[in-house]
C-alpha positions in Angstrom: -31.1 -10.3 -7.1 -29.2 -12.9 -5.1 -26.1 -11.8 -4.3 -22.4 -13.3 -2.5 -20.2 -11.0 -1.1 -16.9 -12.6 0.0 -14.9 -10.1 1.7 -18.1 -7.7 3.0 -17.4 -6.8 6.6 -15.4 -3.9 6.8 -14.4 -0.5 4.6 -15.6 -0.5 1.2 -16.5 -4.0 1.5 -19.4 -3.1 4.1 -20.4 -0.3 2.2 -21.1 -2.5 -0.5 -23.4 -4.9 1.3 -25.0 -1.8 2.9 -25.7 -0.3 -0.4 -26.9 -3.6 -2.1 -29.6 -4.0 0.7 -31.1 -0.2 0.0 -31.6 -1.7 -3.4 -33.4 -4.7 -2.0 -31.3 -7.0 -3.0 -31.0 -10.7 -1.1 -27.3 -10.4 0.1 -25.4 -13.3 1.5 -21.6 -12.5 3.1 -19.2 -15.4 3.6 -16.7 -15.1 6.2 -14.0 -17.2 8.2 -15.6 -16.5 11.4 -12.6 -15.6 13.4 -13.6 -12.2 14.3 -16.5 -10.6 15.4 -19.2 -9.9 12.2 -21.6 -6.9 12.7 -23.9 -7.1 9.3 -26.6 -4.7 9.0 -30.3 -6.6 9.6 -31.5 -8.5 6.6 -28.0 -10.0 5.5 -27.6 -13.5 5.4 -24.0 -14.8 7.1 -22.2 -18.1 6.3 -19.0 -19.4 8.0 -17.0 -21.0 5.3 -13.3 -20.7 4.0 -13.0 -19.6 0.6 -9.3 -20.7 0.5 -10.9 -24.2 1.0 -11.8 -26.3 -2.3 -14.4 -28.3 -0.3 -16.0 -25.0 1.3 -16.6 -23.2 -2.0 -18.1 -26.3 -3.6 -20.7 -26.3 -0.5 -21.2 -22.6 -1.0 -22.0 -23.4 -4.9 -24.8 -25.4 -4.4 -27.0 -22.4 -4.2 -27.3 -20.1 -7.2 -26.2 -16.6 -6.9 -26.7 -14.1 -9.8 -23.7 -11.8 -9.0 -20.6 -12.9 -6.7 -18.5 -10.4 -5.6 -15.1 -11.3 -4.6 -13.2 -8.5 -2.6 -10.6 -11.1 -1.2 -9.5 -13.3 -3.8 -5.3 -12.6 -3.6 -4.1 -15.7 -5.7 -4.4 -17.9 -8.6 -5.6 -21.0 -6.4 -8.6 -18.8 -4.8 -9.8 -17.9 -8.2 -9.5 -21.3 -9.6 -11.8 -22.8 -6.6 -14.4 -20.4 -7.5 -14.5 -21.2 -11.0 -14.6 -25.2 -10.4 -17.1 -24.8 -7.8 -19.6 -22.5 -9.9 -18.9 -23.9 -13.2 -21.9 -24.1 -15.6 -23.8 -21.6 -13.3 -25.1 -18.2 -15.0 -23.8 -15.8 -12.6 -21.7 -12.8 -12.9 -18.5 -12.3 -11.2 -17.2 -8.7 -10.2 -13.6 -9.2 -9.0 -12.0 -6.5 -7.0 -8.6 -6.2 -8.4 -5.8 -3.1 -8.3 -3.8 -0.6 -9.9 -1.1 -2.9 -8.7 -1.6 -5.2 -11.6 0.1 -2.5 -13.7 3.8 -1.5 -13.7 4.8 2.0 -13.0 4.9 3.6 -16.2 4.9 7.6 -15.1 1.8 8.1 -16.8 -2.1 7.4 -16.8 -2.6 3.6 -16.9 -5.1 2.3 -19.5 -6.9 -1.1 -19.3 -4.7 -2.3 -22.3 -1.6 -1.9 -20.4 -2.2 -5.0 -18.5 -3.5 -8.2 -20.3 -4.7 -10.6 -18.2 -6.4 -12.6 -21.0 -2.8 -13.6 -22.4 -0.8 -13.7 -19.2 0.7 -16.8 -18.1 -0.8 -18.9 -15.5 1.2 -20.2 -12.2 -0.7 -21.6 -9.6 0.1 -21.2 -6.1 -1.8 -19.5 -2.9 -1.5 -16.2 -1.4 2.0 -16.9 0.0 3.3 -17.8 -2.8 3.4 -14.3 -4.8 3.2 -10.6 -3.2 0.2 -8.6 -3.6 0.7 -7.1 -7.5 1.5 -10.5 -8.7 -1.3 -12.4 -6.8 -3.8 -9.9 -8.1 -2.4 -10.2 -12.0 -2.9 -14.2 -11.8 -6.0 -14.1 -9.9 -7.2 -12.1 -13.2 -5.7 -14.3 -15.6 -7.4 -17.2 -14.1 -10.9 -15.8 -14.1 -10.4 -14.3 -17.4 -9.4 -17.2 -19.1 -10.8 -20.0 -17.4 -14.2 -19.1 -16.1 -17.5 -20.2 -17.9 -19.2 -17.2 -16.3 -19.2 -13.4 -17.1 -16.4 -11.6 -15.3 -15.4 -8.1 -14.7 -12.2 -7.1 -13.0 -12.3 -3.5 -11.4 -8.8 -2.0 -10.7 -9.1 0.3 -8.0 -6.1 3.0 -6.9 -5.7 3.2 -3.3 -8.7 3.7 -1.4 -9.2 6.1 1.1 -12.0 6.6 3.7 -13.0 8.1 7.1 -12.9 4.2 8.2 -9.8 3.4 6.2 -8.1 0.7 8.5 -4.6 1.0 6.9 -4.6 4.7 8.3 -2.1 5.6 5.1 -3.7 9.2 5.0 -3.6 9.3 8.6 0.2 8.5 8.5 0.6 12.0 6.7 -1.6 14.3 9.2 -0.4 12.8 12.1 3.5 13.2 11.3 2.7 16.7 10.0 1.2 17.7 13.3 3.9 16.0 15.4 6.3 17.6 13.4 7.9 14.0 12.0 9.7 13.5 9.1 7.9 12.1 5.9 10.2 10.1 3.5 9.2 11.0 -0.5 11.5 10.1 -3.0 9.9 12.3 -6.0 7.4 15.0 -4.7 6.3 15.5 -8.3 5.1 11.9 -9.1 1.4 12.0 -9.6 -1.0 9.7 -7.7 -4.6 8.8 -7.9 -7.2 7.8 -5.4 -11.1 6.9 -4.7 -12.9 7.2 -1.7 -14.4 4.2 -0.3 -18.3 4.9 -0.7 -17.7 5.9 -4.1 -15.7 2.5 -4.6 -18.8 0.8 -3.2 -21.3 2.5 -5.7 -19.0 2.0 -8.4 -19.1 -2.0 -7.6 -22.9 -1.8 -7.3 -23.1 -0.1 -10.6 -21.0 -2.5 -12.5 -22.4 -5.4 -11.2 -26.2 -5.0 -11.1 -26.7 -2.2 -13.6 -24.2 -3.0 -16.3 -23.7 -6.0 -18.7 -20.3 -5.0 -19.1 -17.7 -7.5 -18.8 -13.4 -7.1 -18.8 -11.3 -5.0 -16.9 -11.8 -1.4 -16.2 -10.3 1.1 -14.1 -12.4 2.7 -11.4 -10.9 6.1 -10.0 -11.9 9.6 -8.6 -11.4 12.4 -11.5 -8.0 14.6 -10.5 -4.8 13.2 -9.8 -2.3 15.0 -7.2 1.7 15.5 -7.3 2.7 14.2 -4.0 3.8 17.6 -3.0 0.2 19.0 -3.7 -1.0 16.6 -1.3 1.4 17.5 1.5 0.4 21.2 0.6 -2.9 20.1 1.1 -2.7 18.6 4.3 -0.5 21.2 5.8 -3.5 23.9 4.9 -5.9 21.4 6.9 -3.3 20.9 10.2 -2.2 24.6 10.0 1.5 23.1 10.1 4.3 22.9 7.6 5.6 19.2 7.0 9.1 17.7 7.6 9.3 16.0 4.1 12.8 14.2 4.0 14.4 12.4 1.0 13.8 9.0 0.7 17.4 8.1 1.4 17.6 10.2 4.3 14.6 9.0 6.0 13.9 6.1 8.5 12.3 3.2 6.9 9.2 3.6 9.5 8.9 7.2 8.0 8.5 6.3 4.3 5.1 7.4 3.1 2.8 4.7 2.2 1.9 6.6 -0.8 5.8 7.3 -1.9 6.0 6.3 -5.6 9.5 6.4 -7.9 7.1 8.1 -10.7 3.4 9.0 -11.6 1.4 6.1 -11.1 -2.5 6.5 -12.0 -5.5 5.5 -13.6 -7.6 6.5 -16.6 -10.8 6.2 -15.8 -12.4 7.1 -19.3 -13.7 3.5 -19.9 -16.0 3.5 -16.6 -16.9 7.1 -17.2 -18.3 6.0 -20.8 -20.3 3.2 -19.2 -22.1 5.9 -17.4 -20.9 6.3 -14.2 -20.1 9.8 -12.8 -17.0 10.0 -10.5 -16.3 12.8 -7.8 -13.2 14.8 -7.8 -10.2 13.7 -5.4 -9.9 17.5 -4.7 -13.6 17.7 -3.1 -13.6 14.8 -1.1 -10.0 14.1 0.3 -9.8 17.6 2.6 -13.4 16.2 4.0 -11.8 12.8 4.7 -8.8 14.1 6.0 -10.6 16.4 8.3 -13.2 14.0 9.3 -10.1 11.1 10.4 -8.4 14.0 12.5 -11.7 14.8 14.8 -11.9 10.8 15.6 -11.2 9.7 19.0 -8.5 7.1 17.8 -6.9 9.6 15.8 -2.9 9.7 16.6 
């Protein structure tokens, strides 16, 4: 297949490109050219700005069997792609997020956010917060595209090469004895490992004809206190967990949530994808991060 990847130069996007290559697909990656890019041999690299309408129309002069959009953060981004590729027989895989849902204190189902009937308000990424940008991106894709669309809703993605260092935030503070602000240690949270996220994107884009929204999350959930206990075991040190009201803003956990916030992955499993269990891979990722040279 001829495959286009928007956002394939780091973290799970980079791994997606590698897996597609391994399976023999012809892969084109688009970047804005603002940073050094190191892509695997055999990947075609184009420098374009996906936020510019004319650039998307230039890109659409070529046909792609599958398009992965990992970097759409606004309805305007989605609309430009739809307009450019109108009338083409392609398959669009949109990397969406748990953030499209409100916090409901239970496992979230795809039906809990109906993007097909969500009111569209146009604007660019600076006009909306992350969650609203993703909601509106889905709404535009599902309501206006004339080609097949899949919205993959991921929870927090973790991995050894996670540039956000969200897991590292906790292990580092436990080792230093620095406080970690958490408002509800009983809140349940879900994750997916970066390589697993990339594998699911390959599966849903090239091995399935499914269309619509789908949750993709590792099996298993952790209460926040269980996550801290796991990291305490790994570091062999006691965490200094503080009520959020008493903690400095800079010490608030990036995983802090008022109540349980995780995905039901039943639909994805029914399609045939087998997920890892978070209890198996998360300790391995945390340990490997601690062994990296830039760990602080």
